[in-house]
C-alpha positions as CSV (number, residue, x, y, z in Angstrom):
1,M,6.4,-22.7,68.7
2,A,8.4,-20.3,70.8
3,H,8.6,-16.7,69.5
4,L,11.9,-15.9,67.8
5,A,13.6,-12.5,68.2
6,P,13.9,-10.5,65.0
7,E,17.7,-11.2,64.7
8,E,16.9,-15.0,65.0
9,L,14.3,-14.7,62.5
10,Q,16.7,-13.1,60.1
11,A,19.4,-15.8,60.8
12,K,16.7,-18.4,59.9
13,A,15.8,-16.6,56.8
14,D,19.6,-16.4,55.7
15,A,19.9,-20.0,56.4
16,A,16.9,-20.9,54.3
17,E,18.1,-18.7,51.4
18,A,21.6,-20.2,51.5
19,F,20.2,-23.7,51.5
20,A,18.0,-22.9,48.6
21,E,21.0,-21.7,46.8
22,A,23.1,-24.9,47.5
23,A,20.1,-27.0,46.3
24,A,19.9,-25.2,43.2
25,I,23.6,-25.3,42.4
26,M,23.2,-29.3,43.0
27,A,20.3,-29.4,40.6
28,H,22.5,-27.4,38.0
29,L,25.2,-29.9,38.4
30,R,23.0,-32.8,37.6
31,A,21.1,-31.1,34.7
32,P,22.0,-31.4,31.1
33,G,25.0,-29.4,30.6
34,G,26.2,-29.7,34.2
35,C,29.1,-31.6,35.6
36,P,29.7,-35.1,33.8
37,W,30.9,-36.8,37.0
38,D,27.8,-35.5,39.1
39,R,25.5,-36.6,36.3
40,E,27.0,-40.2,36.4
41,Q,26.5,-40.8,40.0
42,T,23.8,-43.0,41.6
43,L,22.5,-43.4,45.0
44,D,24.8,-46.4,45.3
45,S,27.9,-44.9,44.0
46,I,28.0,-42.0,46.5
47,K,27.5,-44.1,49.6
48,P,31.3,-44.6,50.2
49,H,31.8,-40.8,50.1
50,T,29.0,-40.3,52.5
51,L,30.6,-42.8,55.1
52,E,33.9,-40.9,54.6
53,E,32.3,-37.5,55.1
54,V,30.7,-38.7,58.4
55,Y,34.0,-39.9,59.7
56,E,35.6,-36.5,58.7
57,V,33.0,-34.7,60.9
58,F,33.9,-37.0,63.8
59,D,37.5,-36.3,63.3
60,A,37.1,-32.4,63.2
61,I,35.0,-32.7,66.5
62,D,37.6,-35.0,68.2
63,R,40.4,-32.3,67.2
64,R,38.1,-29.5,68.3
65,D,38.8,-27.9,64.9
66,W,35.8,-25.7,64.5
67,T,36.7,-24.0,61.2
68,G,37.4,-27.6,60.0
69,L,34.0,-28.8,61.3
70,Q,32.1,-26.0,59.4
71,D,33.7,-27.2,56.3
72,E,33.1,-30.9,57.1
73,L,29.4,-30.2,58.0
74,G,29.0,-28.6,54.5
75,D,30.5,-31.6,52.9
76,L,28.1,-33.8,54.8
77,L,25.2,-31.7,53.8
78,L,26.3,-31.9,50.2
79,Q,25.6,-35.7,50.5
80,V,22.0,-35.1,51.6
81,L,21.5,-32.7,48.7
82,F,23.1,-35.1,46.4
83,Y,20.8,-38.1,47.3
84,A,17.8,-35.9,47.2
85,Q,18.7,-34.6,43.7
86,I,19.2,-37.9,42.4
87,A,15.9,-39.2,43.8
88,E,14.0,-36.3,42.3
89,D,15.7,-37.0,39.0
90,E,14.3,-40.4,39.2
91,G,10.8,-39.1,40.2
92,R,11.0,-40.5,43.7
93,F,11.0,-37.6,46.0
94,T,12.3,-34.0,46.5
95,I,14.5,-32.3,49.1
96,A,11.4,-30.2,50.2
97,Q,9.8,-33.6,51.0
98,V,12.8,-34.8,53.0
99,I,12.8,-31.6,55.0
100,R,8.9,-31.6,55.6
101,N,9.1,-35.2,56.7
102,L,12.1,-34.2,59.1
103,S,10.0,-31.4,60.5
104,A,6.8,-33.6,61.0
105,K,9.0,-36.2,62.7
106,L,10.6,-33.6,65.1
107,L,7.2,-32.4,66.1
108,R,5.8,-36.0,66.5
109,R,8.8,-37.3,68.6
110,H,8.7,-34.1,71.0
111,P,5.4,-34.2,72.3
112,H,6.7,-32.8,75.6
113,V,7.5,-29.5,73.8
114,F,5.0,-29.4,71.0
115,G,2.1,-31.5,72.7
116,N,0.5,-32.2,76.0
117,E,3.2,-34.7,77.5
118,S,5.8,-33.9,80.0
119,A,9.6,-34.9,80.2
120,A,11.7,-33.3,82.9
121,T,14.9,-35.3,82.3
122,A,17.0,-36.5,79.4
123,D,16.1,-40.1,80.2
124,E,12.4,-39.2,80.1
125,V,12.9,-37.6,76.8
126,I,14.5,-40.7,75.3
127,A,11.9,-42.9,76.7
128,T,9.2,-40.6,74.9
129,W,11.2,-40.5,71.6
130,D,11.4,-44.4,71.7
131,G,7.8,-44.8,72.4
132,V,6.9,-42.6,69.6
133,K,9.3,-44.5,67.3
134,R,7.8,-47.8,68.3
135,Q,4.2,-46.5,67.4
136,E,5.6,-45.3,64.1
137,R,6.9,-48.8,63.3
138,S,3.8,-50.4,64.1
139,S,1.8,-48.4,61.5
140,A,2.1,-48.3,57.7
141,V,4.9,-46.2,56.2
142,N,4.3,-44.8,52.8
143,G,1.6,-47.3,52.0
144,L,3.6,-50.2,52.9
145,A,3.5,-52.3,56.1
146,S,6.6,-51.7,58.3
147,A,8.7,-54.7,59.2
148,S,7.6,-56.4,62.4
149,G,9.6,-57.3,65.4
150,L,11.3,-55.2,68.2
151,L,14.7,-55.1,66.3
152,A,13.3,-54.4,62.8
153,G,14.1,-50.8,62.8
154,I,17.9,-51.3,63.6
155,S,20.0,-51.4,60.4
156,S,22.6,-54.1,60.2
157,A,24.6,-51.8,57.7
158,M,25.7,-49.4,60.5
159,P,29.1,-49.8,62.3
160,A,29.0,-53.1,64.2
161,F,29.6,-51.4,67.7
162,T,26.8,-48.9,67.1
163,E,24.5,-51.7,65.9
164,A,25.4,-53.7,69.2
165,R,24.6,-50.7,71.4
166,K,21.4,-50.2,69.6
167,L,20.3,-54.0,69.9
168,G,20.9,-53.9,73.5
169,K,19.0,-50.8,74.1
170,A,16.0,-52.1,72.2
171,A,16.0,-55.3,74.3
172,A,16.4,-53.3,77.4
173,A,13.3,-51.4,76.6
174,I,11.2,-54.6,77.5
175,G,13.3,-55.6,80.3
176,F,15.8,-58.1,78.6
177,D,18.9,-56.7,80.1
178,W,21.7,-56.8,82.7
179,P,20.3,-55.1,85.9
180,D,23.4,-53.0,86.3
181,S,27.0,-52.7,85.0
182,S,28.4,-55.2,87.6
183,G,26.8,-58.1,85.9
184,L,28.3,-57.0,82.6
185,F,31.8,-56.8,84.1
186,D,31.2,-60.4,85.2
187,K,29.9,-61.2,81.7
188,V,33.1,-59.7,80.2
189,A,35.4,-61.9,82.4
190,E,33.3,-65.0,81.4
191,E,33.5,-64.1,77.6
192,V,37.4,-63.6,78.0
193,Q,37.8,-67.0,79.5
194,E,35.7,-68.6,76.8
195,L,37.9,-66.8,74.2
196,R,41.1,-67.9,75.9
197,D,39.7,-71.6,76.0
198,E,39.2,-71.5,72.2
199,V,42.8,-70.1,71.6
200,I,44.3,-73.0,73.3
201,A,41.8,-75.6,71.8
202,D,42.9,-77.6,68.8
203,G,40.7,-78.7,66.0
204,P,39.3,-77.9,62.6
205,T,36.7,-75.4,63.9
206,Q,39.1,-73.5,66.1
207,P,39.3,-70.3,63.8
208,A,35.7,-70.1,63.5
209,R,34.9,-70.6,67.2
210,M,37.6,-68.1,68.2
211,E,36.0,-65.6,65.9
212,E,32.5,-66.3,67.5
213,E,33.8,-66.1,70.9
214,F,35.7,-62.9,70.1
215,G,32.3,-61.4,68.7
216,D,30.7,-62.3,71.8
217,L,33.2,-60.4,73.9
218,L,32.9,-57.3,71.7
219,F,29.0,-57.5,72.0
220,V,29.2,-57.6,75.7
221,L,31.7,-54.6,75.7
222,A,29.5,-52.6,73.5
223,N,26.6,-53.1,76.0
224,L,28.9,-52.4,79.1
225,A,29.6,-49.1,77.2
226,R,25.8,-48.4,76.9
227,H,25.3,-49.1,80.7
228,L,28.1,-46.7,81.3
229,K,26.6,-44.1,79.0
230,L,29.6,-44.2,76.7
231,D,29.7,-44.5,72.9
232,P,32.0,-47.6,72.1
233,E,32.7,-46.4,68.5
234,Q,33.9,-43.0,69.8
235,A,35.8,-44.5,72.7
236,L,37.7,-46.8,70.2
237,R,38.4,-43.8,67.8
238,K,39.9,-42.0,70.8
239,A,42.0,-44.9,71.7
240,N,43.2,-45.1,68.1
241,A,44.0,-41.5,68.1
242,K,45.9,-41.8,71.4
243,F,48.0,-44.9,70.1
244,R,48.8,-42.8,67.0
245,R,50.0,-39.8,69.0
246,R,52.1,-41.9,71.2
247,F,53.5,-44.0,68.5
248,E,54.5,-40.9,66.4
249,R,56.1,-39.5,69.6
250,M,58.2,-42.8,69.8
251,E,59.5,-42.3,66.4
252,T,60.5,-38.9,67.4
253,F,62.4,-40.1,70.3
254,A,64.2,-42.6,68.1
255,G,65.5,-39.8,66.0
256,A,67.2,-40.7,62.7
257,T,67.3,-44.4,63.6
258,P,64.2,-46.5,62.7
259,L,62.2,-47.8,65.5
260,S,62.7,-51.3,64.2
261,A,66.4,-51.0,64.9
262,H,65.7,-50.6,68.6
263,S,65.1,-53.5,71.0
264,A,61.7,-54.3,72.6
265,E,62.9,-52.8,75.8
266,Q,63.9,-49.7,74.3
267,M,60.6,-49.2,72.4
268,E,58.8,-49.9,75.7
269,A,60.8,-47.1,77.3
270,F,60.0,-44.8,74.5
271,W,56.3,-45.7,75.0
272,D,56.4,-45.0,78.6
273,R,58.0,-41.7,78.0
274,A,55.3,-40.8,75.6
275,K,52.7,-41.8,78.1
276,Q,54.3,-39.6,80.8
277,E,54.6,-36.6,78.5
278,E,50.8,-36.8,77.7
279,R,49.8,-37.1,81.5
280,A,52.0,-34.1,82.4
């Protein structure tokens, strides 16, 4: 590995000491005489908290709140320590094993840095990373045969947009993909028309068919984002934040009168004014 300057080595040593202290605190909280709430938690019970912390990290990044991000990353690290401590209490694995597995994975998946392979661009790095992942999936993991199939390693528990993007990326790795984004724009138009057809249709299966066509449209949009090198989850989060900002500005324009008391035309004028302010 690359040689580190003395100040960099000291920073890493400080980080290791701080991490060890946090792990010890977590162990004490879970030990007899520790915190009753922490002792009652299970791997399943803290999952909702983990998801919440991930989104709070995203929010701090979106707002460029660096002090807040430092705090939120600490909260996210707490989740890792919590899971690992519960697992250690159950005799499954330790936080040290988690970190060693991570280090080994980083070394394996960067053969262009720690091995003899080469990768000059980010795309080549991704191709190398994905190739190593495929090799790992085809081998036995922890004594158990890993699931077969190209899509086996893609969790269905992740956000739907993220899953759709990863499914499309995995299929693209073997050539099952649109050749470029122009075909996807055509596919979006096709899916919009199919959804429109279902909206005007009549019959007992209409709601289910509308949901199916709407899902197809979202799937295509997720893969259009992949072709454009965009993250659809983040794009939608930013669109949500933009709507929130503009709507709150509309409420300001309305003053003491509730927005609901204004006509549709007045609200549209407020909206246009909010847009113009942002663009200015």
